[in-house]
N, C-alpha and C positions, 0 to 999 in steps of 0.2 A: 424767760431764759429760764434758763434751769442754772440750780448754783453749781452743777459740773461744766457751768457754759461761762461764769458771771464773771463782765469786763472787770480787770482789775487796774481802777486808775492811778498816777499816769502813764497813757501810752504814746506809745513811739511814735515822732521821733521826739527822744531827750535835748534836754539842754542841760546845761550842769545843774539847774535846782531841782528840776521831776527828775534826773540822773542821781542825786542826790537825794531825793524825796524816797524814789525804790529803795536806792540802799538801804536806809532805814526803817522800809518795812520791811524790808527781808531778814536784817538782822533782827526786830522785835518782836517777827513771828520766831525766827530758830530760838530767842531766849525764851521765848514762853514752852517753849518742846510737847508741844500739839502736832501727832504726824498727820492728822487726817487735817488741821489748816493748814497746817505747810505746805501740804500737797494740794491747797486749792489754788496756789498761785504759780502750778503750772497746769501745761496743756494736759488734758491723759494721755497723749501719746508723747511726754517731755523726755528729750534722753542726758541721760548723765555720765559723765563721768568723774568719779569718788574716789581717790589711792586710785587701787586695781580693780574697782565694781563699777558696775555700767547698767545701772538703774532705770529703766525703758517703763515708762507711762506712770498714771499713781498709785496704782498698786503695791509696786515694786520699789520708788518712794517712801507710799509709807512704811514696807515692809523692812527698808532701810534705816530711817529716819530710828521710829521703832525698838532696835536693835543699837543701833548709834549711843538712844539715849538710856537706855539701860548700861550700857558700857562705861560711856563716859557721865563718869557720877557727877554734880555741882558744877554742870555748862554753863559758860559767863560768855558771848563770841561778844567783838566788833569787829566791822564791816566800815572800813576808809573806802568810798567812791575813786578810783587811780584814774579811768581815762570812760569814754561815751562816744560813742556816734551814728545816730541815727537809731536801729530797734537795739542797735548792742551795747552792752558796759562792760568793763575790767573791774573787780573788787579786787583788795588785797585787805585780810582780815585775819585776825586772831585769838582763840578763844583757849580758856585754859578747867580742866578736869582732871579729875584724879577717878582712878581704876577703884578695883573692887579691895586693895589691899591698901588702899591712901598715898597709893602714888602716884603724885602732881608731875600735871606736863601743861606747858605750850605749845600750842599746836600752832604753826602758823602756814598762810595760803594766801596763794592768788586763788579769783573764780572768774570765768568770763561768762557772762551770759549773754542769750539771744532772745525775742519776745517775739511775742504775735501781734496783732492788732491792735486785741482786745487788752493786751498787759498783761498777759500771761508768758510766764517764763517755758519758750519750747529745746533750750538746750542749755546745762549748767557742765559743764569741764571746772573739775575744782586738778590745784595742784596741794596736799598738804604734807608740810614735816613736823613731827612731836619732836619736842626737847623738852626731857625732862627738868623738872624743879624741883625747889624745898619749898614747903611751904609758905616760909618766911619768905621767899621775892614771889607771890603773885602780888598783880598788882592791879586782876577786874575784881574788886568789891562792893554790892553793890546787894541785895538779897535778892533771892531766883528771880527771875523774871526778865522786864523790860529796864535796858538800862537806862537809871538816871539823866536826863538834861545834863545834869553839871557835873557827869563823870565825866575825867577827860577820855577821850578819843587815841586810834592808832597814834599819829601823830604826837599829841599832848605828850603821851606815853613813853616817848622814845623809841617805839615801837616800828 
């Protein structure tokens, strides 16, 4: 099997443990900010809605993520499982970042995910709102990359 179609366990139907595992895997990948690596978790014809953009397929996903992480600097993300059923997972998330002017934001959102039988995400629908914050209001403090296991999650932070 080629890397383009490489299965990504865990596979649906999800239970609480495997859905939470899928959520953490997505968080870890996005925190590493490698568009090509992240895109491998999606089907080659994956369909997204992210704010007012509608990337379709891996190439557009890579282009989208490349632009995103050039703009959203020092990006740190936390995802939390909200609900699951069969091959679908609902997630809430927050991430902190700053723009080129050093202005900080915390972006809040919800995502609905649908997976194929190989554990690849074929649909991702995200709704996101940005809240300007002061740098002193940041809550996500860890070195760039994967969130450490002992760092609080969204519920623990009251978010």
